[in-house]
C-alpha positions as a Markdown table, in Angstrom:
| # | Residue | x | y | z |
|---|---|---|---|---|
| 1 | Met | 0.0 | 0.0 | 0.0 |
| 2 | Ser | 1.2 | 3.5 | -0.8 |
| 3 | Lys | 2.2 | 5.8 | 2.0 |
| 4 | Phe | 1.5 | 9.0 | 0.0 |
| 5 | Arg | -0.9 | 9.9 | -2.8 |
| 6 | Leu | 1.0 | 11.8 | -5.5 |
| 7 | Val | -0.6 | 14.9 | -7.0 |
| 8 | Phe | 0.9 | 16.4 | -10.2 |
| 9 | Thr | 0.9 | 20.0 | -11.3 |
| 10 | Ser | 0.1 | 20.6 | -15.0 |
| 11 | Glu | 3.8 | 21.3 | -15.6 |
| 12 | Ala | 4.8 | 17.9 | -14.1 |
| 13 | Asn | 2.0 | 16.2 | -16.1 |
| 14 | Asp | 3.3 | 17.8 | -19.3 |
| 15 | Val | 6.9 | 16.6 | -18.7 |
| 16 | Leu | 5.6 | 13.0 | -18.1 |
| 17 | Arg | 3.5 | 13.2 | -21.3 |
| 18 | Asp | 6.6 | 14.4 | -23.2 |
| 19 | Leu | 8.6 | 11.5 | -21.8 |
| 20 | Glu | 6.2 | 8.9 | -23.2 |
| 21 | Ser | 7.9 | 9.2 | -26.6 |
| 22 | Pro | 9.9 | 6.1 | -27.4 |
| 23 | Gln | 13.2 | 8.0 | -27.5 |
| 24 | Tyr | 12.8 | 8.9 | -23.8 |
| 25 | Ala | 11.9 | 5.4 | -22.6 |
| 26 | Thr | 15.0 | 5.0 | -20.4 |
| 27 | Lys | 14.5 | 8.5 | -18.8 |
| 28 | Leu | 10.8 | 7.7 | -18.2 |
| 29 | Lys | 11.7 | 4.4 | -16.5 |
| 30 | Lys | 14.1 | 6.3 | -14.1 |
| 31 | Val | 11.5 | 9.0 | -13.4 |
| 32 | Arg | 8.8 | 6.4 | -12.6 |
| 33 | Lys | 11.2 | 4.6 | -10.3 |
| 34 | Thr | 11.9 | 7.8 | -8.5 |
| 35 | Leu | 8.2 | 8.7 | -8.2 |
| 36 | Gly | 7.5 | 5.2 | -6.7 |
| 37 | Leu | 10.2 | 5.7 | -4.1 |
| 38 | Ile | 8.9 | 9.2 | -3.2 |
| 39 | Gln | 5.4 | 7.8 | -2.9 |
| 40 | Gln | 6.6 | 5.0 | -0.5 |
| 41 | Asp | 9.2 | 6.9 | 1.5 |
| 42 | Pro | 10.4 | 10.4 | 0.4 |
| 43 | Ser | 13.3 | 10.1 | 2.8 |
| 44 | His | 14.6 | 6.9 | 1.1 |
| 45 | Pro | 18.4 | 7.2 | 1.0 |
| 46 | Gly | 18.7 | 6.5 | -2.7 |
| 47 | Leu | 16.6 | 9.6 | -3.5 |
| 48 | Arg | 19.0 | 11.9 | -1.7 |
| 49 | Ser | 16.0 | 14.2 | -1.1 |
| 50 | His | 16.9 | 17.6 | 0.3 |
| 51 | Asn | 15.2 | 21.0 | 0.8 |
| 52 | Tyr | 15.5 | 23.1 | -2.3 |
| 53 | Arg | 15.7 | 26.7 | -1.2 |
| 54 | Ser | 15.5 | 28.5 | -4.6 |
| 55 | Phe | 11.7 | 28.4 | -4.8 |
| 56 | His | 8.7 | 27.5 | -2.8 |
| 57 | Gly | 5.3 | 25.9 | -3.6 |
| 58 | Arg | 2.3 | 28.0 | -4.6 |
| 59 | Asn | 1.3 | 28.5 | -1.0 |
| 60 | Gly | 4.8 | 28.9 | 0.4 |
| 61 | Glu | 5.5 | 25.2 | 1.0 |
| 62 | Asp | 9.1 | 24.0 | 1.3 |
| 63 | Val | 10.0 | 22.4 | -2.0 |
| 64 | Trp | 12.3 | 19.3 | -2.0 |
| 65 | Asp | 14.2 | 17.7 | -4.8 |
| 66 | Ser | 15.0 | 14.1 | -5.2 |
| 67 | Tyr | 17.5 | 12.5 | -7.6 |
| 68 | Val | 16.4 | 10.7 | -10.8 |
| 69 | Glu | 20.0 | 10.6 | -11.9 |
| 70 | Asn | 23.4 | 11.5 | -10.4 |
| 71 | Asn | 26.9 | 12.0 | -11.7 |
| 72 | Thr | 25.4 | 12.7 | -15.2 |
| 73 | Pro | 25.6 | 15.9 | -17.2 |
| 74 | Gly | 22.2 | 17.6 | -16.8 |
| 75 | Ala | 21.1 | 15.0 | -14.2 |
| 76 | Trp | 17.3 | 15.0 | -13.7 |
| 77 | Arg | 15.5 | 15.7 | -10.4 |
| 78 | Val | 11.9 | 15.5 | -9.2 |
| 79 | Phe | 10.8 | 18.7 | -7.3 |
| 80 | Trp | 8.0 | 18.2 | -4.9 |
| 81 | His | 6.3 | 19.3 | -1.6 |
| 82 | Tyr | 4.1 | 17.9 | 1.0 |
| 83 | Gly | 0.4 | 18.6 | 0.7 |
| 84 | Pro | -2.3 | 19.7 | 0.0 |
| 85 | Ala | -3.6 | 17.0 | 2.4 |
| 86 | Glu | -1.5 | 15.3 | 5.1 |
| 87 | Asp | -1.1 | 12.1 | 3.0 |
| 88 | His | -0.4 | 13.9 | -0.3 |
| 89 | Ile | 2.8 | 14.9 | -2.1 |
| 90 | Thr | 2.6 | 17.4 | -4.9 |
| 91 | Ile | 5.0 | 16.8 | -7.8 |
| 92 | Val | 5.8 | 20.4 | -8.9 |
| 93 | Thr | 8.1 | 19.6 | -11.9 |
| 94 | Ile | 10.5 | 17.1 | -13.2 |
| 95 | Gly | 13.7 | 17.9 | -15.2 |
| 96 | Pro | 17.4 | 18.7 | -15.3 |
| 97 | His | 18.9 | 20.1 | -12.2 |
| 98 | Pro | 19.2 | 23.9 | -12.7 |
């Protein structure tokens, strides 16, 4: 059973839709694995989740980023925050580390 329910912003949904093209199959698989780990345990050590201080959620929430890739040029991250409900995590966006 999932610990959290994932909620996606329209921006995050757009990225996932773009990744459904065959040329991005490997990236999509990595993103889905990361999302699954976030859903089960956002503090999972493999995610290396940490508070991302450059921006906040729509209502001032602390935003976190979790690794999709590491030690890769343009390594991808999932940016997320807790809420809106206690058992929800909102996926803000997905993409290369800025």
